[in-house]
N, C-alpha and C positions, 0 to 999 in steps of 0.2 A: 626542085618542086616544092620543097617544104616552105620556102618564103612565099610562094604564090598562094598556098593553102592558108598560111598565116594572114596574108593580106585579104584573102576572101572572107575569112572568119571575122577579121577586124571590120571590114566594110559591112558585113551583115549585122554585127552587133551595134555598130554605129547607126545604121539605118533603123534598127529596132527603137533605139533611144530617141532618134530624131523624129521618127514617125509619131511617137507619143507626144513630143514637145510641139510638133506641128499642129496636132489636133487641139492642143490647148491655146494655140495662137500666142506662143512665148515670144516675148519682145526680142530675145537674142536667139538666133539659130532655129534650125528646123530640120526638114528631111535631107537637106544638102549639107548644112554646116556640121552637124554632129558626125556624120560618116567622114567628113574631111579631118575633123579633130582626132577621131579614132585612127585614121590612116597616118596622120601626123605623128601620133604617139607610137605607132608601130614602127615607122621608119626611124624615130628616135631610138626605139629599142633595138633595132637592127644595127644602127650606127654604134650603139653602146657596146655591142658584142666585141668590137674590135678596138674601141678607143676609150673604154671606161664609162663611167656614169654621167660624164659631162653633157652629152647630147640630150639626155633625159632631163637633166637639171635646167639646160638652156630652153628645152621645149616647155617645161613647166612655167618658167618665167615669161616666155613669149605668150603662152596661152593665158596666163594670169593677167599679164599686161594688157592683152587684147579685151578681156573681159572687163577689166577696170575702166579702160577708156570708153567701152561701149556702154557700160552702166553709167559712167559720168555724163556722157552725151545724152542718154535717155532721161536722166534725172534733170538736165537743163531744159529739155523740151516738155516734160510732163510734170505736173504739180503733185499727183498722187504718189504715194510711197509704193515701192514693190519689194517683194521677197527676193531671196537670193537662190531659189531652188534650181533655176536654169543654169546659173553660173556654176554651182556646185556640181550639177549633172555634167556639165561641160568638162570640168576638171576630172571628174570620175571617168568620163569617156576617154579622155587622154591617158589617164592611168591604166585603164584596161587595155587600150591599144598598145602602150608601152610595155605591159606585162606579157602580152602574147608571145613575142618571139622566144623568150626564155622560160616562160611560166607554164602553168597547167591550163590547158584550153578549157576543159570542163568547168574549172573554177572561174575563169573569166567569163564563160557563158552564164553561170549561176549569178555572178556579180551583176552582169548587165540585166539579167531577168529580174533580179530583186530590185534593181534601180527602176526599171520600167514599172513594176507593180507599185512600188511606193509612189512614183509619180502619178500613176493612173488613179490611185486610191485617195487622192487629195480630199475630194468632197466627203466620202464616207468617213475619213479619219478626222476631219474637222467636225463632222456632225457627231461622232463618238465623243470627242473631247468636249463639245458643248453639252452633251447629255451627261457627262460624268459628274457626279456628286462628290462632296468631300469623303464620304466613306468609300467610293469607288477608288479614288486616288489613294487612300490608305491601303486598301487591298492590293493594288498594284505595288506599292512600296513594300508592303509585307512580303509579297512574292519575290521581289528583288532581293530583299534581305535574306530569305531562306534559301534562295537558289544561288545567288552570286556572292554572298558574304559568308553565311554559315556553312554551306555545303563544302566549299574548298577547304575550310579549316578543320573539318572533322578527319580523324585518322582512318585511313583505308586498310584496316587490318582486323583480325578477329579478336574478340574478347569472351570471357564468361565461360560457363561449363560447356564442354565439347567444342569450344571455339566457334560457336554459331552466330554470335552477335557482332556484326560489322557496322559501326556507326555510319560510315559513309554510305553503304548500301541502304541502310534503314532510312536514312534521310533522303536518299535519292528517290525512294518511293514516295516519301512525303512530297517532294518537289513534283514528281510525276502527277500525283493525284491532285494536288492544288493547281498544277498547270492545266490539267483537263477541265477542272471546274472553272478556272479563270477563263479559258478559252471559250467555254460555253456561255459564260456571263458576258464576255465581250460581244459574242454574236447575238445574244439576246438584246444588248443595248443598241445594236446596229439595225436590227429588224424593225419593222413597223409594229405599232401596238396592235394593229388588226391582223396579226399573223394568224395562219391557220391553226387548227387544233393540233394536228400532227406536228407542226414545226414547234409549237409551244411545248408539246410533250417531249420532243427530241432535245430541245435546248434545256428544258427542265431536267431531264435525265442526265445531260452532260454536267450541268451545274451541281444538282444534288437532288436525287429522287425523293429523299426524306423531306427536304425543304419544300419541294414542289408538291408533295402530298399534303403537307400541313397547310400550305398556302391555299391550295385549291379546296381543301376540306372547309377552311374558314369561309371561302367565298361561297360554297354550296350552302353552308349554315345560314349565311346572311341573305342569300338569294336562292331560294329553292328551285326556281326556274332554271338555274345554271347547273343543276346537279348532274345532268347528263354530260354537259361539257367537262365538268370537274372529273367525272369518272374516266372519261376518254383521255384527258391529259395525264391523270394519275397512272392509268394503265400503260400508256406509251412511255412515260418517264420511268416506270419500274422496269420495263422491257429494256430500255436503253442502258440501264444500270448494268446489265449483263454484257452488253456490248462494251461498256467501259472496262469491265474485267478482262475481256478478251483482248482489248487494246493493250492493257497494262501487261498482261502475260506475253503478248507478242513482242512487246518492247524490251521487257525485263528478262523473260525466260522462254525464248522462242522454241527451245527444245521440248518444253513441256506442253506447247500449244496442242499438239496432236492428241495428247492424252486428255486434256481438259476440254477440248472443243465438244465432244459429244454430250456430256452432262450439262455444260453450260448452254449448249444449243437447245437441249431438252427443256431446261429451266426457261429459256427465252420463249420457246413455243408455248 
């Protein structure tokens, strides 16, 4: 029974990726091709259980060769250049199918879901990149440095009086707070400039309620007619700052959330 369940999951994940590729009118593959690639990977994974990794290696070579030939033929017929997104998605679909027989099914489903999301968000991601300024790129690079370079290097043990200072935990809070602000800023860059007052306040609170207050106070000073708008945005951003604290407590110290929820909720109200 287990092999049939595995095949069913493989078929479903392949259909999910194939459906997204079909909607974009990809030149290689669609609603039928990607499920077949996933099922091919699954059968290679099943064969590998008894004969070693050679079926998977042969399957990768076969899929890669098919993609290379198809890409070459398309390049001969069409003058304009193409990206390689669909080809990489096909290889990933094969890998997910091959992973299913012996791997973790939820992990395979998450991988397929992330692939579909990335494929579907092509236009918003391109718009975001086009909107990025040098200072935005610098901000992203700084976050990469503090989260992927500095954090792993810090000692994860206690120092100082009463052994209360843990550099790893302290810096992890820095990464969390900066990450929330960066997430709000990314969303702000993606939304239209004519976004509603409520959305401006929410995103401003995620980025920095202090910076939002200063920014809209300056706007109100330069344009007195916009004072009501500025007050509304500042009020919403200030309220969202309490939600930020609740999120941080829930992620870092969930056992304290019940004790902190009433006072923070009162402050929010």
